Structure formats: structure tokens, C-alpha cells
Phi, psi and omega in degrees: 000128184238173181211151184228165167092017180283160177270159180223159180236356181237132189251138188228134180236135175236127184246119180272347180060021169235303173234100191269120178225143183296145169234043189285118177192163183277167180299318178287328179295322177299318181286325187280328180290335174300334182258005189265209182246029178261166174215165178291155185275139177282170178278141190239158178281136177242143173237010181110162186286345180278008177297140187224158183281193182283134174050055182284148174271140182267350181289149184230082176307141184292126171254147178283107180237150171214149184242143176222133181255134175275084187296140175095355185249020185302331184276343183294128185250005174221151180213147173240133185234138178230125170224111191290336183079212182051038178063023174278142183263005190266129175239133174244134176228127175251114177252151185206154175259108183258123181265109184291332174289320180273343186064042183204161176271126183257338177218156178203158176212137178251124183242144181229128172244139178243010182231042178061025174093014177289320180220155181231144178247135177274129190252017183300328181289330182290318186272351184111118182301331180267357183281128171261118183265136180253327182214156179231129179237147178236134180288129184287339186261349175213096186292351177281344183267123182238144175225128177240147178255142174272154182289130189293346178288334179257316177195152176258109183201157173241145175250130192236134175233140176244007183230040177062036176087009178291330176209157185227150168238145179252135178225129179283146178234157185260009182218168182256118183279127176262323178203157177234151178232117177267150182291139185293345181227329177265118187288346180261357185263128186222142167252140184231131183250128182262171185294334182264016172083021177257149185246128177241155176233148171226141180244011179227038176057049169089003181283321177228143184236147178227135179292127173267311183195152171252172185061041181266138180289136180304130176080353187251059177213135190219141172289164175295145179265126188297137177088349179247308176276137189295321180254137184282345180262016180288147174233134178262125187227143168255116184253138178278126182259311181205178184299122177080002183233144182212173177227146178266119181245137175232129180203174177269146191300322183261001181222051181266057176269166186303323176292340180259000180278149171240132178255089192281342177259123186286084178130192180271160175238160177289150178289150184054041179239342182285129174228131178242115181211123178057235183281354195244147166236126182245146175216166180221140180229124182251131176222128181056037178077001178245128181277145174231139184242140185232151184221142173243127179249134184051036178065024178275179182298156182287143173229147180290133178285134190252109170262161173315144193303324183253023167291323176045070187290138173269331186202153177215142176223129182281121185268317190204142168234032183289152173058030177057049180204147183255127167257123181228143171270118186239130169266115186278171190298331185257013181250146181243305185249002184236163173232163174246147177273127178235145184237135185259171163285181184301311183288001178072025183257315185255121185246141176233155188284137177245312185210129178269152170062049172296136173294135178223163172209178180243139178282181181300328178265015180082012179285150179283128177243122187249129177279086185209128190223123176272120183287125180286141171092342182240117179296128175080009185257131178215158174237142177212146174263119185247141174274111183244110194062248181248003186248140176267126183231152178266133179237155181231145175231144172253352185239034173061044165092006178287320173221147180232144185220156177287154180277129173292139179282159175290153181291331181219163182271184186297336180268358179091008178277134182297145182258330179055045177263111188250128173293150351271008186279336182217139186206178174268139176231142185235145175276131192242014180291146169279146179292127170287343185247116180294349177263009167232152189285335186080171191288349181213144181207146175207164187218137180299333183282348178227074182294144177096349179259128178222135176238132187210155169273134178193198177209162177251130177162212185268342178203167178293136182229161172259005180231167183055049184273151174216176180253135186230152179220148171232144178247358183231044173060041169091001181280333178216151184226154179230146174265133183247338175215150172262012177222159182288134179232156163265130187236132176236157172270132173249162171053054181057023178100359183283344180222157181241138177244128179236134175231130182299131173279095195220141174281357181256157181291150181225165178221005183238152171233164178236135182230138179234137180249358182236043175065032175088007180283324175227150183232133173258133177265136183230142167269129178250002181203144175291323178254144175300144187236135167286111183276116175273333182180172176231127182259120179259137174280118185279149171050053183215149176269004177278123186269068187236133171231157185229124172265141171222148186177209185218143171286329177209176185289347181242007183271171176289165175294133180251131172245121184245111181271131179236121176254114188258016180298332184290355175284344181253147183258345181192179167273144189289141174249181183298325181285353180272359182251156169225164179257156169213149186255126173294140177208166175239094181058040181091351178276116184284341181272107176242124182058038173086009182203156178263122188237130177244128184250163175246143177212162179288140176304130180300134179093345177293124180266058180242153185270132179291142171287138180292331186248022181284148184280135179272339183263123181273315180200159174211142185222125186289151178253163171289140181289146172238173182303327183273006167273357181236143169261155181296135177292167181299135182088355182245152183228143180286122176274173183294333180278003184090345182273157180264129178235152178291142175294162184295337185266357188254135176261105181288350184264003175296148186244153178299136184296338185272003181281111184255158183308139181072358171268181182241158174213157177266118181261126186297137175268004179099007180232145169224135186299137179297128182297145183064015173273131185253026182284160180246136178276145178289184179302332185283331183051062187297325189260345178288155178299149182260143180278114185232157178276140178284134179255147178293137189220140175278157178290132178221147180072038181283129179234133181243133175212170170275171186300327183246012178077009177277149179251019177217158182197158181268152181304137177082356181273161180272119178256125182259120177262134178248138179243131177235139176232118180295325184208140176142163182276099186291332185282339178240024174247119179275151182237129178242126179242118178257115185285349180088357181247021184092358181250131172239153173222140182235137174245142181290333174209160187291330183300335182285352180255014185301325183273000180097165180239119186263145180208152179238126178263139183258356183216151180286159179148174176255118189250132176273109180261123183237132172246140179229124178249130185217138169215187187294345183261349180155194181210168180210158178217163178211146186224139167222157180250118190252128180267119177252119187235166168232149178307136173279119180265334184201146176229141182227123180274117175262119186204145178293145181276343178231139182222155177270132179298131177090349181262145182285140181238136177268127179242135183231131173257115183260122179249158179222131354293162181290148179232153178246101171053040175237009181242162176236126183253134174246120184251121177248125185239134178054228180257030185297143181269347178233136175278162163271128184250127178231158171263348176256161185271027182213154181206151176249137185215144178247124179269132183254345181243137174286157178119196180268129181240127185261139179234131178233135171244133173248139177245127181253121174230100187059236182268000181264131180228123176244156178212160174214154186228152171222151172251118184258135174265122179255124180224167177290319182201165180196173177225151183223154174230146172268135182244148171234176186221169175301143184298343179299328184296331181296327181294340185244016183266106181277357174057057175232154180305317182299317176299312180302322178298315184290320179291320177293330173291320178297309179302315177303317179294321179295317175300317181296319183293319183285323185267336187078007176284136182296146178293339181291342177262005182236139172229137177236123179243117178281135177276147171296159172087184184236150353292164178292120178223165181209173176227131179260126177253130184249114189255152180295154177295141184300333181277357177293121179272164182297322182291332175263032182304312183300322181293321179297321178295319183292327182290325175296321181293320176299314183297317181298319179296322179301315182292323184296319182293315181297318180292320180292330176269006178066033184273345183264111182220160177209157178264118181275315174217175185313315188246015182234120179240133185252133173261135178256132186238165172266124178279300180196148176279138181294153181291149181041063186298325176272112182253130183240138181269351180283155173286151178274118180278149182294140177254204179285157177302319184297320179295320178298317182290323179295323178297313181303314182297312181301316178300320178297315178293325179294324182292318181296317178306312177297314185292322181295315191240031187302326183283351185255355183252116184292151172075359177245139180212125180253124182265113180273172183298327181292326182256023183299324187270003180259152169288147180289149175242124188235130179240134180262133176244017181283133178200123180273320176204182185289336179279351179288136182295140176270121181255123173254132183234124186208149172053058186292125175267178175280163180304321181300316180295321180301309181297322177302313180298320181296314182298319182294327176293318178295319182297330181266015175087018176086178181248128181301158181288344180270001182268139175286131182240127179264131182280125173237086198218148176241131182259099177270173175292323174247117191293137172262127180229000000 
């Protein structure tokens, strides 16, 4: 979202010394014009400086001129100029040498004139001979107050003057200022934006500064608007929260603490989208690739801006907010290089189409430039360039965009030759870009003090062109045009608009200017310099009766800056009296009623050489007219037809009634028209176009819609979720609303109107909640449902998986996340080199490995835009054998209980086992269990060379290896050195049940063998039942204890030094991992805390 048309107070000129053109603009102006509606100038045809207008006079009345050279500054390539006006005689010029390679100012000079530019004094000694100045600012509410910035590469300081630069005081600052924003009413209040994105405020014109906020978006900070914000020191700020996300913050400049901040927009906004202008605050929110736009009018709550239903905007830029109405350029879904012009109602909520396919372009910084121009001095008059088929043409409107027409071309060119340009096949086309340089006029200019006069650069033909350009003028508000030059000129208004000054736009030096006193019909040529001058710009004194202009530039590429003061007062013989004026009536192609009234203006009689008074009234009389259809714009949901009438769009229901309309009451039903703002027409007795008063009828609720404030269907635990209810039809005042939040809490409102600001709720637990809204009245009911995902940020994921698995047997894998979530996550399981994952909503999955060897498993957990993952490598075999291991108690004191430590200890134990037994490490895997006391499991794998046919031999080999390890472990032969004086002994805790695991099916044997098996199983069952409490590791769960956890007590002990392992209340692997992750997140458990082992010893270890 962009905005244009801001004011500036500091003027900037850049001279490249090859083709010298002014770059005069303020520090704010420089930043802002990059975001404005101006564009770079094309190259134009030149025929020399002697090009002349129609009927030029060769007489050269003497002008009072004087020249002053800024000696010693010939190397300086930039300048800033300030002339405050208000009859002040002071001019300040800051010249500087900007090194483009270093990106810094290396030299500067400050010059001051107190005699309107006749002479200048160099003030370097006053500001400090070693001080390098980089920028000059002027207070807009008190032009005598000046602030200059020193170059931060040398020193960070501000220089302040309260007497138009006659004296300065220097104050050091602790930050580097990138831009300043002065308060619109308080002359001492300033906001400063630093290079590192921090915003500071000063209430004493820069002497002391206080931090307001950090992480502020550049150019997205605004002072209070007087009459709208309750306190005048309020600041509106857009602060960056994360990539692409920001917040709208409102606070007071000197008290912007967290407790004093107001977050007026419920939620995040897009970065670089907040605009505060006049009565409006705009923001943008993008969800799922689609942008929504919101507006606050008169500082009330934000409302979604309503464009026609199928406009489907891709982009929006605010062009103007004049007269309590919004003009916006909107790029619709089917537009690429063009935008459409939309106009709103007063609150800026409901928009209707005015003109399609506006020509646009991009500036040097990628900013949008829109070919749209408001004519000064005439209410409702605009010019726009529209792409029609493949041609760009210029259109004009007199009724604020209700009708548009092509511009009529002049009857003859500047030489008097007939043009024969007939509408609509041929017309006049104008360049509408605003000048980025305030010292050049730009391609089009108009002035409020001379309504009806427009001077512009353009061409005649079938479309707008960048070649064969000329200068054109209208004196009757665009109804007829004349060509005044056949080359491009810069044209300014002099004498409050009573005279015109033209200077050839040329890359070569010039010495003549042209002045017209009769609206461009005749031009007088004047010499302003003895030697030709490369003109960098022309300085006009604003708001002054002193008839002085200043040319500045260079005589050559290596000369000093030259300032030529021109006093043109001698062109006039007297001040204008009543008899020196004449009247003219504004009209639109002969129609006298424009914007609902007949308007007669006063202007000086052409040719009279009298000076215009600054405060004379331009409007002579005005009389309202009877309203016509074009004094109204189509209401929201209605479209203008070819016959001029407004009809409802196919998607719009014109019979809808206001939700606040209750039975027996009345409402105003739209006729499809709404009066153009600032239109002054009077309706006849029938009032055909005004809304009609109708009786409200009883209606059941229909079209109930439930959504969150920004359309999101997810939120984080503990955050404030705002639900919005919309009802397309129904008596909202007599319709009750019930909202079930899905977490056991319900709320009831007696009528829908009480929910206009939304309904807020906070969820305390994660999950997916079914939120239901019910609207009901005596006529019926309606409901709406949404499913809201409440999540919390995933901080860690841990993949719990066996390190050894049996080929062809199903394996359970579990992803444990912390904090825990309930069905709000998505899990992606990647196996081997698979190109597609298995996707689940639960944190576990079963999988069968079909190939022996090492198999990598990766799980990814997606929570919103956050994705975490963990991986494990599983060894898949046909069979294996395992032993449980324990360690000397000393190991527990050095156990940090993290995966990396367990992996290293397992590797050390595996090496020790291999060295003692002579078994290859490739056949051994050691997996350390989480928690205390420290325990592990040893997996003995078959040799890689064991074939399927020799499976029995391989199993027997594993039994022999297992016996070797049992002996070595029982004798304490397996040891490793933890530290220099700490040695750890590894013991065998217990051999696992059914240690040999086979993937083959058990084939049927002889009957005798089967019978023997049954007998043995029966005896074993009786034995276990009889002595179950005396046998370790065995537990039989009876019906009475089915709901209890098993209790297993170990009585294994090789000697007094062996660690005693207590096992109780075995949780699931998932619970184990959750507890482990929770312990890690809180910094682990101290050594003085009792730790209960809650572990399960399966055949295949889960780690």
C-alpha cells in the first residue's frame, strides 16, 4: 500500500557536471518521491535554445539582475537551498561534495544571504571549520528555525538556529539520523528516524532526544493529526515483529512504554502497509496469498475495505484522501501493468469503480507511479492516462470521475498550421508525472490562485508519445487548448499566477527566459545572463509579494555555483484594480453546471500589466443546479450502464435490509446512487436518487458467517482470539446470538449489534476446537461453524525408535514433541531414499523394513510455518541377541543425560567389549537408556557374511559370543576410563527374555513334541502362578490389578559394588521421552534431587 502527495521542507540539488539537471528536494522528499507517483523523464528532441512560442516579441525589457558566485565550491556536486518566503529576505544554501564511492559527504559549505540573494556570506567558521554538514531541515511551522545535521562519518551532531541561520548551537547526539518528521502544529516537536530502525523524539527542537521505539519500519511513523487524535503528542508507528509481519502501535512520544502502548489493530499487519493520512488509517493483511485492506475512519475501529466482489485485488495504493474521500489505485486479478481507479464513501469502506486501466510504471526504487493528476483550483476536475486497447490516451473528468472524455486537440500548431485532429480518432495527450525536483516545474502544472489554467507537456495524435513533444495550455479548464512551444519547457506561475515563466528544458547552456502576461498568447524573451548557463534549477520565493526569482547553475563543468537573482517587478506598471479583471464561467463542453453548480470566476484581463493581489477572491459567484444522474456515483454493488443509470451488479442483492432494522422501524434503502462528495446540486421534489425510507419487515436470520478477525483458523495457546459475526439478512436488534467456543464455554448475546467489535476468547490448551455460532429470533434461526486450531510453538522433536529391528517385522516409531500437542501437528516420515513421505496426524507410525542393513528414518514435524526434524539409523537383521548392562554408580554423577553423551558412552563401551572379547565392533551395538541410573543394552548381531542357509550356525555363534560377554561382565573385565582418576566397570544386569529372535515361521513338528510342549507350558504356568512374587522380572496381571501398573523388583546382584536397579511404574516410551524433553528444557535435574527410573526394558530398545 502506497501513498503520495506529502509536503517537504528541505530542498536538494544534485549536479553531475555532464548533463546538469536539478535534483532539488528534501531529505523527506527524496525518500517520499521514490514512493510517489512521479517517473523519470524521457529523452526529448531538441532544436536549440532559440525555439520560440507563437508570436514571440523580440523586445527585451530590462530586468534587474545580479550574479553571485559561491567561490571555492567548484568541486561540490550537491546543494540544498532554503528560502522561507513570508517576505523574508534570507536564503540559505548548503553545498557539499558527495563521494559516491565512499557513500559519504567529504566537504561542505554553508552560505547565507539576507538581501534576497544579491550577496552571500560563507558561514563555515560559525558552524565549525572542521564540521562537515550533510543535511538541512527547516521547521514548517516556523521557518526561522533551522536544523542541520553533521555527517555521521565525522561526528554525530545537530546544529540548531532560531534566527534563520544567523547563529547556530551544536548538540551532540548518540545516533545517526536518517530522516526527520516535524510536528504539524508544535514547532519544537520532532521525530527522528535512525539508521538502525529506531525512532527518537525531541520536544525542544533537537537539544535532547528520547527513544520512542525500536524496530520501526522506515517512513511508517506519523504525528497526531490535530482534531482527530486526543493528545497532540501521539505517535502512530508501524513496528516490525518478524519477516513480513508488523504491528500498528499508538503511544505518546515521551511515554511510549509497554504499559502505555495501544495496539489498535487486532493482530499483525503486512510490513510497509500502514498509512496515516488526514481522517484515515490504512493497513493491509495478507493471508494465503490474498491481501485484505482495512481502514479506520476518524480513529474508530478498523473495518475491511469493500471493493466489488470480484475485483479480487492484487495490490492497492492510496492516491488521495482529500475532502473526506479516498481515491485508490487498485490492481485487479486480471491486470498486470495497469491499475483501476476506485473512489470510496466518506468512511473509506465502500468503493466503486471510476476508471479502468490507468497507466502505471515503476520508479528507480520500484515504487509505483500512477498517471493521475488533480487540477488545482477546480473542484472535481482530474486528468488520467488510460490504456485503451494498446494505446495510452489522456482523459479528463469534471465530475470527480463519473464521466471521462478525451482532450480536444488545438486547432493549429505553434506556427499557425491547421492540425485537423478530430475526436475520437485523434486527441491531445499529456504527460502527468509529478516532478521529483521542486526546482523544475515538471511536465504538468496548475495553480489554485489561477483556476482554469493548465500548462503541460504532451503530443497530438492517437496515443501518448515520448517524442515530438510540445507545450500546451488551456485557459478555460480543459475545454480548449493551444500550443505555446514546440519543444519541452519548464513553466512556472509568477505573480500569484498572473504571469508565466518558461525556460527551455535543455542539456546545453542557455541565457534566455520567456515571460507571458496574457495566459500564454504572447511571450516576451528576456536575457538573464551575459554568458550561457547550465541551469540546475529555478528558485521561486513562496507566498511573497516580492517579485524575485533565482537561477542557479554553472557556466562550465568546472566553474563555481552561480546564483542569478532576477527582480521582475519592473514588468508591471501598477497593482490591479477592479477594472483590470474580467469574469469567465466554468463549463464542461458547454454545460454550465459543474459539480452541481454554476460557477463564475474572476481573472485579470489578458495583457494588463498589473500585479495581482495575493488575497483577491477568484470565485465571483456560484449558483446550485438541479441534480442529474451524473451528480451521483453508483452505490456499492451497483454499476454504471451505458445509458448513465446505475443497476445492481449480478452478485449484489439490492433488496438487502440493514441488520439494525427492527420490525416496525424504518430504514433508508439505497436507490443505487450516492451523492458525489463536495457536489452542491439540489434535488427536485421527487428526490429520485436519494435513499428511500421504507418500513422494516420481520425477517429470520440468514447468511450468518463466523470468522476470526483476520480470517485465520489457527492461534497460539494463551493468545486472544477475536471472533467476528456477520449476518447477511435479519433483524439484528431482535436476534440473539449464542457462541460456543468448543472448550466448554458458551456465551449468549441478546442481539447481534452487541457483537460489532468482535467477541474475544482465550484458549488455554492446544487442540482443534469446534466453534459454533447460532443466531435465532422469532422468525427462525441460522448457524455457522468453524474449526479452530490452537497450537503452541514446537521447541523440540525426538524420534523414539529401536536401533535394531527384525526384517519383515513391523516396528513402531514415535515422534515425541515438546510441548505436547493434541492433533494439531503434521508428521512427515521419510524412509530409506523414498521420494514421498508418509504423512500422519499422529506422532507414531508402524513400518516394516524389508532389507537388511542400516536404514535411516527421518521425521519432520510441521507446526504452522515451523518445521523441525530428527533422524535415527536402524540396523535391520534376521535375528540378534541382547544383554542389559549397568555401570558403576560413579557414572551417574557425570551423566548430563543428553543424547550426545549417551552416544559417546555407548561407543566407548562397544570398543571395550570388542577389545576384551575379540569380537568385531561391526557385530556390536550399545544403546544407552535415558535417565538415571545409567543403564544400557548390548545388541549382538550376526556376522555380515552369515548366509541364510547357515542361519543355525549363526545363531549358535551368537550364543557362544553371548556366553563370553556374560563371563567377562560378571568378572568385571569390561571397564573404561571416564577421566584420569575415574574408571567405570560395566556389569550385566540381566539377559533379555527370548534373546534369539527369528523372523521365520515355526513349522509344525511331531505330535510327541507338541504334546511335550503343552505339558511344559502347563507346568510353567502353574509354577509361575504359585511363586510369582519370588521370581524377578516376571509379573502376572490378575483381573483385580488390570488397571494398575506392573511393579517389578530386581534382585540381581553380582557383588556389593554392583548398582542396584529399582524399576517401578513403567511408562510408555512416548511418556518417557516427554519427561526427558521436559527435564532438558528446564535445565536438567540437579544431582541432589531423587530421580526415579521410569523405564521399560523391551526386546528392541527404544531410544
